[in-house]
C-alpha positions as CSV (number, residue, x, y, z in Angstrom):
1,X,-65.3,47.2,-22.0
2,X,-62.3,49.5,-23.1
3,X,-58.8,48.2,-21.9
4,X,-56.7,50.6,-19.9
5,X,-54.0,52.0,-22.2
6,X,-50.5,50.6,-21.6
7,X,-48.3,53.5,-20.4
8,X,-45.2,54.1,-22.5
9,X,-42.0,55.8,-22.3
10,X,-41.4,55.0,-18.4
11,X,-38.1,53.5,-17.1
12,X,-38.8,51.8,-14.0
13,X,-35.4,52.3,-12.6
14,X,-35.3,56.2,-13.3
15,X,-36.8,58.7,-11.1
16,X,-40.6,58.1,-10.2
17,X,-41.8,61.8,-11.1
18,X,-41.7,61.4,-14.6
19,X,-43.5,58.0,-14.4
20,X,-46.1,59.4,-12.2
21,X,-46.7,62.4,-14.5
22,X,-47.2,60.0,-17.5
23,X,-49.5,57.7,-15.8
24,X,-52.0,60.3,-14.3
25,X,-52.1,62.3,-17.6
26,X,-52.8,59.2,-19.6
27,X,-55.5,58.1,-17.1
28,X,-57.1,61.5,-17.5
29,X,-56.9,61.5,-21.2
30,X,-58.5,58.1,-21.4
31,X,-61.4,59.3,-19.1
32,X,-62.3,62.5,-21.0
33,X,-61.9,60.8,-24.5
34,X,-64.8,58.6,-23.7
35,X,-67.2,61.5,-23.4
36,X,-69.2,61.1,-26.7
37,X,-69.1,57.5,-26.3
38,X,-70.7,57.7,-22.7
39,X,-73.4,60.0,-24.0
40,X,-74.6,57.7,-26.7
41,X,-77.7,56.3,-25.1
42,X,-78.1,53.6,-27.8
43,X,-75.6,51.4,-25.8
44,X,-74.8,51.1,-22.1
45,X,-71.2,50.4,-23.0
46,X,-70.0,53.9,-23.2
47,X,-71.0,54.9,-19.8
48,X,-69.4,51.8,-18.3
49,X,-66.2,52.4,-20.1
50,X,-65.9,56.0,-18.9
51,X,-67.0,54.8,-15.5
52,X,-64.2,52.3,-15.2
53,X,-61.8,54.8,-16.7
54,X,-62.8,57.3,-13.9
55,X,-62.2,54.8,-11.4
56,X,-58.7,54.0,-12.7
57,X,-57.8,57.7,-12.5
58,X,-59.0,58.1,-9.0
59,X,-57.1,54.9,-8.0
60,X,-53.7,56.2,-9.3
61,X,-54.2,59.5,-7.7
62,X,-54.8,57.6,-4.4
63,X,-51.7,55.4,-5.1
64,X,-49.6,58.4,-5.7
65,X,-51.1,60.6,-3.0
66,X,-47.8,60.4,-1.0
67,X,-45.9,62.2,-3.7
68,X,-48.4,64.8,-4.3
69,X,-49.5,68.0,-2.5
70,X,-53.1,67.2,-2.4
71,X,-54.4,70.8,-1.8
72,X,-53.1,71.8,-5.2
73,X,-55.4,69.4,-7.1
74,X,-58.2,68.9,-4.5
75,X,-60.5,71.0,-6.8
76,X,-59.9,68.8,-9.8
77,X,-60.2,65.7,-7.6
78,X,-63.6,66.8,-6.4
79,X,-64.7,67.5,-10.1
80,X,-63.4,63.9,-11.0
81,X,-65.3,62.3,-8.1
82,X,-68.5,64.1,-9.4
83,X,-68.0,62.7,-12.8
84,X,-67.7,59.3,-11.4
85,X,-70.7,59.6,-9.3
86,X,-72.9,60.8,-12.3
87,X,-71.7,57.8,-14.4
88,X,-72.3,55.5,-11.4
89,X,-76.0,56.6,-11.1
90,X,-76.5,56.1,-15.0
91,X,-74.8,52.6,-14.9
92,X,-76.7,51.4,-11.9
93,X,-80.0,52.1,-13.6
94,X,-78.6,50.6,-16.9
95,X,-77.7,47.3,-15.1
96,X,-80.9,47.3,-13.2
97,X,-83.2,47.6,-16.3
98,X,-81.2,44.9,-18.0
99,X,-81.4,42.6,-15.1
100,X,-85.2,43.2,-14.6
101,X,-85.8,42.6,-18.3
102,X,-84.0,39.2,-18.2
103,X,-85.9,38.2,-14.9
104,X,-89.3,39.3,-16.4
105,X,-88.7,36.7,-19.2
106,X,-88.3,33.9,-16.8
107,X,-90.7,34.8,-14.1
108,X,-94.3,33.3,-13.9
109,X,-97.0,35.5,-15.8
110,X,-98.4,36.9,-12.5
111,X,-94.8,38.1,-11.6
112,X,-93.8,39.5,-14.9
113,X,-96.3,42.2,-14.9
114,X,-95.2,43.6,-11.5
115,X,-91.6,43.4,-12.7
116,X,-92.4,45.2,-16.0
117,X,-93.9,48.2,-13.7
118,X,-90.7,48.2,-11.6
119,X,-88.7,48.4,-15.2
120,X,-91.0,51.4,-16.1
121,X,-90.0,52.9,-12.8
122,X,-86.1,52.2,-13.3
123,X,-86.5,54.0,-16.8
124,X,-87.7,57.1,-15.2
125,X,-84.8,57.2,-12.9
126,X,-82.5,56.4,-15.7
127,X,-83.8,59.4,-17.7
128,X,-83.1,61.5,-14.8
129,X,-79.7,60.3,-14.3
130,X,-78.8,60.7,-17.9
131,X,-79.8,64.5,-17.5
132,X,-77.5,64.9,-14.6
133,X,-74.5,63.2,-16.5
134,X,-75.0,65.4,-19.4
135,X,-74.6,68.4,-17.3
136,X,-71.5,67.1,-15.5
137,X,-69.8,66.0,-18.6
138,X,-70.6,69.0,-20.5
139,X,-67.9,69.6,-23.2
140,X,-66.6,73.0,-21.8
141,X,-66.5,71.7,-18.3
142,X,-64.3,69.0,-19.4
143,X,-61.9,71.2,-21.3
144,X,-61.7,73.5,-18.1
145,X,-61.1,70.4,-16.0
146,X,-58.2,69.1,-18.2
147,X,-56.8,72.7,-18.3
148,X,-56.8,73.1,-14.5
149,X,-55.6,69.7,-13.8
150,X,-52.7,69.9,-15.9
151,X,-51.6,73.1,-14.4
152,X,-52.2,72.2,-10.8
153,X,-50.9,68.7,-11.0
154,X,-47.6,70.0,-12.1
155,X,-47.5,72.1,-9.1
156,X,-48.7,69.3,-6.8
157,X,-45.8,66.9,-7.6
158,X,-43.4,66.9,-4.7
159,X,-39.8,67.8,-5.9
160,X,-37.2,65.4,-4.0
161,X,-35.0,67.2,-1.6
162,X,-31.4,67.0,-2.6
163,X,-28.9,67.3,0.1
164,X,-25.1,66.7,0.3
165,X,-22.9,65.8,3.1
166,X,-22.3,69.6,3.8
167,X,-25.9,70.3,3.9
168,X,-26.1,72.2,0.7
169,X,-27.8,71.1,-2.4
170,X,-25.6,69.0,-4.9
171,X,-26.0,66.0,-7.1
172,X,-27.2,63.8,-4.2
173,X,-30.9,62.8,-4.6
174,X,-33.3,61.2,-2.4
175,X,-35.8,60.6,-5.4
176,X,-37.0,56.9,-5.3
177,X,-37.2,55.1,-8.6
178,X,-40.5,54.4,-10.4
179,X,-40.0,50.5,-9.5
180,X,-39.8,51.5,-5.7
181,X,-43.2,53.3,-6.0
182,X,-44.5,50.5,-7.9
183,X,-43.4,48.0,-5.3
184,X,-44.7,50.0,-2.3
185,X,-48.1,50.5,-4.1
186,X,-48.5,46.8,-4.9
187,X,-47.4,45.7,-1.4
188,X,-49.8,48.2,0.3
189,X,-52.7,47.3,-1.8
190,X,-52.0,43.5,-1.1
191,X,-51.9,44.1,2.5
192,X,-55.2,45.8,2.3
193,X,-56.8,43.0,0.3
194,X,-55.5,40.3,2.8
195,X,-56.8,42.1,5.9
196,X,-60.2,42.1,4.2
197,X,-60.1,38.4,3.3
198,X,-61.5,37.1,6.6
199,X,-64.8,38.8,5.6
200,X,-65.5,35.7,3.3
201,X,-65.8,33.6,6.6
202,X,-68.6,36.0,7.8
203,X,-70.8,35.9,4.8
204,X,-73.6,37.9,6.4
205,X,-71.5,40.8,7.1
206,X,-72.2,42.8,3.9
207,X,-69.9,45.9,4.2
208,X,-66.5,44.0,4.8
209,X,-67.4,41.9,1.6
210,X,-67.8,45.1,-0.4
211,X,-64.6,46.5,0.8
212,X,-62.8,43.1,0.0
213,X,-64.1,43.6,-3.6
214,X,-62.8,47.0,-3.9
215,X,-59.6,46.1,-2.5
216,X,-59.2,43.1,-4.9
217,X,-60.0,45.5,-7.8
218,X,-57.5,48.2,-6.8
219,X,-54.8,45.4,-6.2
220,X,-55.6,44.3,-9.7
221,X,-55.4,47.7,-11.1
222,X,-51.9,48.3,-9.5
223,X,-50.6,45.0,-10.8
224,X,-51.8,45.9,-14.4
225,X,-50.4,49.3,-14.2
226,X,-46.9,48.4,-12.9
227,X,-46.5,44.8,-14.7
228,X,-43.9,46.4,-17.2
229,X,-41.4,46.6,-14.2
230,X,-41.5,42.9,-13.6
231,X,-42.9,41.4,-17.0
232,X,-45.6,38.8,-17.4
233,X,-44.5,37.1,-14.0
234,X,-47.1,39.2,-12.2
235,X,-49.8,39.2,-15.1
236,X,-51.3,36.0,-13.6
237,X,-52.0,37.4,-10.4
238,X,-54.1,40.1,-12.1
239,X,-56.2,37.4,-14.0
240,X,-56.7,35.5,-10.7
241,X,-57.9,38.7,-8.9
242,X,-60.2,39.6,-11.8
243,X,-62.1,36.2,-11.4
244,X,-62.3,36.8,-7.7
245,X,-63.5,40.5,-8.2
246,X,-66.2,39.3,-10.5
247,X,-67.6,36.7,-8.0
248,X,-67.4,39.3,-5.2
249,X,-69.3,41.8,-7.5
250,X,-72.0,39.3,-8.3
251,X,-72.4,38.6,-4.5
252,X,-72.5,42.5,-4.0
253,X,-75.3,42.9,-6.8
254,X,-77.4,40.4,-4.9
255,X,-76.9,42.2,-1.6
256,X,-77.9,45.5,-3.3
257,X,-81.2,43.9,-4.6
258,X,-81.9,42.1,-1.4
259,X,-81.5,45.4,0.4
260,X,-83.7,47.4,-2.1
261,X,-86.4,44.8,-2.1
262,X,-86.5,44.5,1.7
263,X,-86.4,48.3,2.1
264,X,-89.5,48.5,-0.3
265,X,-91.4,45.9,1.4
266,X,-90.8,47.1,5.0
267,X,-91.0,50.7,4.2
268,X,-93.8,52.9,5.8
269,X,-95.0,54.0,2.3
270,X,-94.5,52.0,-0.8
271,X,-93.9,54.8,-3.5
272,X,-92.4,54.4,-6.8
273,X,-91.0,57.2,-9.1
274,X,-94.3,56.8,-11.4
275,X,-96.6,57.1,-8.4
276,X,-98.3,55.0,-5.7
277,X,-97.1,51.3,-6.0
278,X,-99.7,48.7,-6.8
279,X,-100.3,45.2,-5.5
280,X,-98.4,43.9,-8.5
281,X,-95.2,45.9,-7.4
282,X,-95.4,44.2,-4.0
283,X,-95.7,40.7,-5.4
284,X,-92.8,41.2,-7.7
285,X,-90.6,42.5,-4.8
286,X,-91.3,39.5,-2.7
287,X,-90.5,37.3,-5.7
288,X,-87.2,39.3,-6.3
289,X,-86.3,39.2,-2.7
290,X,-86.5,35.4,-2.6
291,X,-84.8,34.9,-6.0
292,X,-81.8,37.1,-5.0
293,X,-81.4,35.2,-1.6
294,X,-81.2,32.1,-3.3
295,X,-78.8,33.5,-6.1
296,X,-76.5,35.0,-3.3
297,X,-75.6,31.7,-2.0
298,X,-74.3,30.5,-5.4
299,X,-72.3,33.6,-5.8
300,X,-70.8,33.4,-2.1
301,X,-69.8,29.8,-2.8
302,X,-68.0,31.1,-6.0
303,X,-66.2,33.9,-4.4
304,X,-65.1,31.7,-1.2
305,X,-63.7,28.9,-4.0
306,X,-61.8,31.8,-5.5
307,X,-60.2,33.0,-2.3
308,X,-59.5,29.5,-1.2
309,X,-57.6,28.9,-4.6
310,X,-55.6,32.1,-3.9
311,X,-54.9,31.4,-0.4
312,X,-53.9,27.7,-0.4
313,X,-51.7,28.3,-3.4
314,X,-49.9,31.0,-1.3
315,X,-50.2,33.7,-4.2
316,X,-49.7,36.5,-1.8
317,X,-46.2,35.3,-0.9
318,X,-45.4,34.6,-4.5
319,X,-46.4,38.1,-5.5
320,X,-44.3,39.6,-2.6
321,X,-41.2,37.6,-3.6
322,X,-41.5,38.7,-7.3
323,X,-41.9,42.4,-6.6
324,X,-39.2,42.4,-4.0
325,X,-36.7,41.3,-6.5
326,X,-33.6,43.6,-6.8
327,X,-34.3,44.9,-3.3
328,X,-31.7,44.1,-0.4
329,X,-34.3,45.7,2.1
330,X,-37.7,44.3,1.3
331,X,-40.4,46.9,1.8
332,X,-43.0,46.0,4.6
333,X,-46.7,46.0,3.8
334,X,-47.2,49.1,6.0
335,X,-49.2,52.1,4.4
336,X,-47.0,54.8,3.4
337,X,-46.6,57.2,6.1
338,X,-48.1,60.8,5.3
339,X,-44.7,62.4,6.2
340,X,-41.8,60.1,5.4
341,X,-42.2,57.0,3.0
342,X,-39.4,54.5,3.6
343,X,-38.9,52.6,0.4
344,X,-36.4,49.8,-0.7
345,X,-32.7,50.7,-1.4
346,X,-31.1,51.3,1.9
347,X,-31.0,55.1,2.6
348,X,-33.0,56.0,-0.6
349,X,-36.2,57.7,1.0
350,X,-38.6,60.3,-0.3
351,X,-38.4,63.4,1.7
352,X,-42.0,65.0,2.4
353,X,-42.5,68.6,3.3
354,X,-42.7,69.6,7.1
355,X,-46.1,70.3,8.6
356,X,-45.4,74.1,8.1
357,X,-44.6,73.6,4.5
358,X,-47.8,71.4,4.0
359,X,-49.7,74.2,5.5
360,X,-48.5,76.7,2.8
361,X,-48.7,74.1,-0.1
């Protein structure tokens, strides 16, 4: 997997606008640069790398949303989402084909034939998904996206209001530092992650577990993005989260396979992309359902153990203490308000536009 590029040239104690600009532009460059690799069907790695890059881009846009006039970049964000979804469809089929091929090799002979039929069906779906991806990441379309995004993103950045004691503009600034933004982002992501941690104590509730996986991933992305502001002291937390995220991802994969197999077997008509399903399909689906139910227990235990390690070692509080260094007013875990984001540093706050100004933005 392509590693996210280290963002250079950022002063953590300088105003946040320059840092936000560098981060978002770098993440967009990373995603678009992977186009040719993603369209190389000889290996699934390219699609995976571009998909991860699109996720990182969408995550930072979400992290920085309190500092952006979102209407200015809404069209570009919609286009980026379409790219991510097209990449996801190809990736899902790539992973499914690979998993089924591995299972066909270990399944009993009477099951392997049915699994091979399912592989053929997935390959047809893969071909369709690739056609859609080809259209979505057309070269001219990506060039236009970059052009529109860079232009509109400049306009979307909210300039801090400058107001002196007299009420007139002067050298007084309410611009938060990049470190302030980094701190608020990490703490917000950490709070979301903690809220969802109870889902591991309710293992049959699938959606909360899926949301916890996403929260772990987004917290890890934030730590990796902002680690330059605190050095290696927070890198360990990202590594712990990566292992938990992997365990939750394996658990989620099992849930998807269980749901797919169950829906197929309980559906009113058993139809595949290649045509009417055969008895071999049904036998294979029953075998897959039982297989992934057993495997799910293993992955759940692993995920629960990873979370217990995080919780019993009080890693959340350790992370909070580190990122609150140099702050006499530690930021709470509250999500940034849509109108005024209160950040560490006494009276230093980021002034947001009024509702009337938002409407005209």
